[in-house]
VOPAGU-2260 file (C-alpha; in pm, 1 decimal, decimal comma):
REM VOPAGU-2260
SITE   aa  ch    i         X         Y         Z
SITE  UNK   A    0     -65,8   -2094,4    1198,2
SITE  UNK   A    1      -4,3   -2480,7    1189,5
SITE  UNK   A    2    -333,1   -2491,3     932,8
SITE  UNK   A    3    -151,3   -2296,3     674,3
SITE  UNK   A    4    -310,7   -1959,5     744,4
SITE  UNK   A    5    -116,8   -1631,6     814,1
SITE  UNK   A    6    -192,5   -1327,3    1055,3
SITE  UNK   A    7      -2,9   -1015,0    1094,3
SITE  UNK   A    8      48,2    -801,4    1374,3
SITE  UNK   A    9     279,1    -511,3    1472,2
SITE  UNK   A   10     562,3    -472,3    1716,4
SITE  UNK   A   11     868,8    -265,8    1822,6
SITE  UNK   A   12    1222,8    -305,5    1870,9
SITE  UNK   A   13    1321,9    -236,0    2244,3
SITE  UNK   A   14    1685,9    -313,7    2253,9
SITE  UNK   A   15    1982,6    -248,9    2038,1
SITE  UNK   A   16    1995,3    -637,1    1945,9
SITE  UNK   A   17    1645,8    -639,1    1819,6
SITE  UNK   A   18    1447,8    -785,5    2110,9
SITE  UNK   A   19    1104,5    -706,6    1954,4
SITE  UNK   A   20     805,1    -638,5    2174,3
SITE  UNK   A   21     450,5    -737,4    2041,1
SITE  UNK   A   22     123,8    -890,4    2167,6
SITE  UNK   A   23     129,7   -1264,1    2261,5
SITE  UNK   A   24    -178,2   -1345,5    2070,9
SITE  UNK   A   25      11,8   -1204,3    1775,9
SITE  UNK   A   26     261,1   -1508,5    1782,1
SITE  UNK   A   27      58,4   -1772,7    1931,5
SITE  UNK   A   28     -94,1   -2056,0    1699,9
SITE  UNK   A   29    -424,9   -2084,6    1789,0
SITE  UNK   A   30    -430,7   -2439,5    1691,9
SITE  UNK   A   31    -162,3   -2543,2    1917,8
SITE  UNK   A   32    -175,3   -2274,8    2179,7
SITE  UNK   A   33     214,2   -2251,6    2174,1
SITE  UNK   A   34     428,9   -2025,9    1981,7
SITE  UNK   A   35     429,3   -2046,0    1611,1
SITE  UNK   A   36     684,2   -2222,5    1447,6
SITE  UNK   A   37     708,8   -1972,8    1172,3
SITE  UNK   A   38     745,3   -1608,8    1242,2
SITE  UNK   A   39     869,5   -1316,3    1011,3
SITE  UNK   A   40    1017,2    -997,7    1118,8
SITE  UNK   A   41     945,6    -745,7     868,1
SITE  UNK   A   42    1131,7    -409,9     890,9
SITE  UNK   A   43     948,1     -65,1     777,8
SITE  UNK   A   44    1239,1     178,8     647,5
SITE  UNK   A   45    1007,4     450,0     560,0
SITE  UNK   A   46     645,2     519,7     562,9
SITE  UNK   A   47     616,4     508,4     192,5
SITE  UNK   A   48     709,5     153,5     122,4
SITE  UNK   A   49     552,8    -163,2     257,2
SITE  UNK   A   50     765,2    -349,7     510,9
SITE  UNK   A   51    1059,4    -597,3     389,5
SITE  UNK   A   52    1052,0    -925,9     554,3
SITE  UNK   A   53    1409,5   -1000,5     622,5
SITE  UNK   A   54    1432,7   -1232,5     941,5
SITE  UNK   A   55    1278,6   -1521,5    1048,8
SITE  UNK   A   56    1227,7   -1512,9    1438,5
SITE  UNK   A   57    1165,3   -1710,0    1733,4
SITE  UNK   A   58     961,2   -1614,9    2034,2
SITE  UNK   A   59    1190,7   -1551,1    2335,1
SITE  UNK   A   60     932,3   -1527,1    2599,8
SITE  UNK   A   61     572,7   -1478,7    2614,3
SITE  UNK   A   62     261,1   -1456,5    2857,6
SITE  UNK   A   63     -67,4   -1501,5    2735,1
SITE  UNK   A   64    -236,8   -1342,2    3044,6
SITE  UNK   A   65     -64,3   -1025,2    2978,7
SITE  UNK   A   66     -98,7   -1050,8    2604,1
SITE  UNK   A   67     279,0    -987,8    2574,1
SITE  UNK   A   68     560,1   -1150,8    2366,7
SITE  UNK   A   69     933,0   -1067,8    2315,3
SITE  UNK   A   70    1081,7   -1204,9    1968,6
SITE  UNK   A   71    1383,4   -1203,9    1830,1
SITE  UNK   A   72    1552,4   -1248,3    1485,1
SITE  UNK   A   73    1700,8   -1587,7    1418,1
SITE  UNK   A   74    1780,8   -1632,0    1056,8
SITE  UNK   A   75    1822,2   -1404,7     744,8
SITE  UNK   A   76    1528,0   -1454,1     503,7
SITE  UNK   A   77    1567,7   -1446,1     115,5
SITE  UNK   A   78    1385,2   -1309,1    -140,6
SITE  UNK   A   79    1213,4   -1643,3    -184,4
SITE  UNK   A   80    1097,9   -1624,8     175,9
SITE  UNK   A   81    1354,0   -1918,3     296,0
SITE  UNK   A   82    1612,1   -1881,8     578,2
SITE  UNK   A   83    1955,7   -1906,7     474,5
SITE  UNK   A   84    2311,7   -1876,6     670,7
SITE  UNK   A   85    2371,3   -1962,0    1017,4
SITE  UNK   A   86    2177,8   -1852,7    1325,0
SITE  UNK   A   87    2245,7   -1498,2    1417,5
SITE  UNK   A   88    2416,2   -1433,0    1729,3
SITE  UNK   A   89    2304,1   -1125,5    1943,7
SITE  UNK   A   90    2661,6    -929,6    1812,0
SITE  UNK   A   91    2550,8   -1015,8    1465,5
SITE  UNK   A   92    2183,1    -878,7    1497,0
SITE  UNK   A   93    2335,8    -581,1    1721,4
SITE  UNK   A   94    2578,4    -481,2    1415,0
SITE  UNK   A   95    2307,6    -482,8    1165,9
SITE  UNK   A   96    2197,4    -183,4    1342,1
SITE  UNK   A   97    1808,7    -204,9    1330,9
SITE  UNK   A   98    1628,8     100,7    1483,9
SITE  UNK   A   99    1466,4      48,2    1857,3
SITE  UNK   A  100    1286,2     257,6    2076,6
SITE  UNK   A  101    1327,4     304,6    2478,4
SITE  UNK   A  102    1021,7     203,2    2683,3
SITE  UNK   A  103     881,1     500,3    2869,5
SITE  UNK   A  104    1019,2     613,4    3220,5
SITE  UNK   A  105     666,7     664,4    3350,5
SITE  UNK   A  106     318,6     557,0    3310,5
SITE  UNK   A  107      63,5     787,3    3098,1
SITE  UNK   A  108    -199,6     984,1    3257,5
SITE  UNK   A  109    -556,1    1067,4    3170,9
SITE  UNK   A  110    -548,9    1308,5    2877,0
SITE  UNK   A  111    -192,6    1233,1    2764,8
SITE  UNK   A  112    -211,6    1234,9    2382,7
SITE  UNK   A  113     -80,6     932,8    2210,8
SITE  UNK   A  114      -0,6     817,2    1861,3
SITE  UNK   A  115     -50,2     451,7    1747,9
SITE  UNK   A  116     149,5     305,9    1489,2
SITE  UNK   A  117     114,5     -38,1    1287,9
SITE  UNK   A  118     -25,7    -220,4     999,4
SITE  UNK   A  119    -406,8    -250,5    1051,3
SITE  UNK   A  120    -588,6    -484,5     816,3
SITE  UNK   A  121    -890,2    -237,8     794,3
SITE  UNK   A  122    -680,3      22,6     574,9
SITE  UNK   A  123    -628,3    -231,8     301,1
SITE  UNK   A  124    -284,9    -119,5     254,2
SITE  UNK   A  125      50,3    -288,1     329,7
SITE  UNK   A  126     180,9      53,8     434,9
SITE  UNK   A  127     246,9     196,7     782,5
SITE  UNK   A  128     -90,2     341,6     951,7
SITE  UNK   A  129     -66,8     606,9    1198,7
SITE  UNK   A  130    -357,5     730,6    1447,1
SITE  UNK   A  131    -389,5     966,2    1732,6
SITE  UNK   A  132    -572,1     972,4    2046,0
SITE  UNK   A  133    -560,9    1040,0    2412,6
SITE  UNK   A  134    -559,3     840,3    2722,0
SITE  UNK   A  135    -943,7     821,7    2840,1
SITE  UNK   A  136    -924,4     540,0    3121,3
SITE  UNK   A  137    -711,8     286,7    3256,6
SITE  UNK   A  138    -740,7      -4,6    3500,0
SITE  UNK   A  139    -476,0     -66,7    3793,4
SITE  UNK   A  140    -349,8    -323,5    4002,5
SITE  UNK   A  141    -165,1    -305,9    4340,7
SITE  UNK   A  142     155,2    -493,4    4405,6
SITE  UNK   A  143     404,8    -433,9    4724,9
SITE  UNK   A  144     216,7    -118,9    4821,8
SITE  UNK   A  145     248,2      24,1    4479,8
SITE  UNK   A  146     -22,1      86,0    4187,3
SITE  UNK   A  147      27,5      -1,2    3857,6
SITE  UNK   A  148    -181,5      85,5    3514,9
SITE  UNK   A  149    -185,1    -212,2    3296,0
SITE  UNK   A  150    -486,2    -154,7    3069,0
SITE  UNK   A  151    -541,5     177,4    2903,4
SITE  UNK   A  152    -819,6     298,1    2679,1
SITE  UNK   A  153    -773,8     545,2    2405,9
SITE  UNK   A  154   -1020,6     731,2    2137,8
SITE  UNK   A  155    -733,2     631,7    1884,7
SITE  UNK   A  156    -865,4     390,8    1614,9
SITE  UNK   A  157    -695,9      79,4    1670,1
SITE  UNK   A  158    -793,0    -229,4    1452,6
SITE  UNK   A  159    -665,2    -606,7    1394,4
SITE  UNK   A  160    -326,1    -575,5    1266,9
SITE  UNK   A  161    -214,8    -296,1    1508,3
SITE  UNK   A  162    -178,9    -572,8    1785,1
SITE  UNK   A  163     150,1    -553,5    1947,3
SITE  UNK   A  164     216,2    -198,0    1805,2
SITE  UNK   A  165     362,7      86,2    1994,6
SITE  UNK   A  166     194,1     357,3    2140,1
SITE  UNK   A  167     428,5     682,9    2161,6
SITE  UNK   A  168     388,8     988,8    2346,1
SITE  UNK   A  169     524,1    1347,0    2240,2
SITE  UNK   A  170     871,8    1233,9    2382,6
């Protein structure tokens, strides 16, 4: 935030060059209503250690109405938290080999089991948290004679800090 406060959220890389999908409210500075000028991407290497903040990031695109944002690494971060080196190219980011996931080929249905992964504040821990649930409701909208789901309800426990994190099915 431009007032010096910090917020955290979750996200997931969706491309080989580390395009990261998160929630728009995670990256928007509430003071200016614009994308924050200071974002860090912290990587989780395993479930036993806290994330390692290794990249500063820029907002590639965002939509407050859909509450979605895409961010991408911009610079490497040193242990002191400062940027170093030249701005990263897509080729350099791809060469780092950060893990990514594919977006589902289909929309979930009522009763589908899901797993939510993220960093909720409620745990009081910097480590990854995992909760399970089922899709219990959804809202739809129509566009060009097709119906799309855009909002899902689940009984999985989701807290602040989970925002922007992925929901996985068994595939």
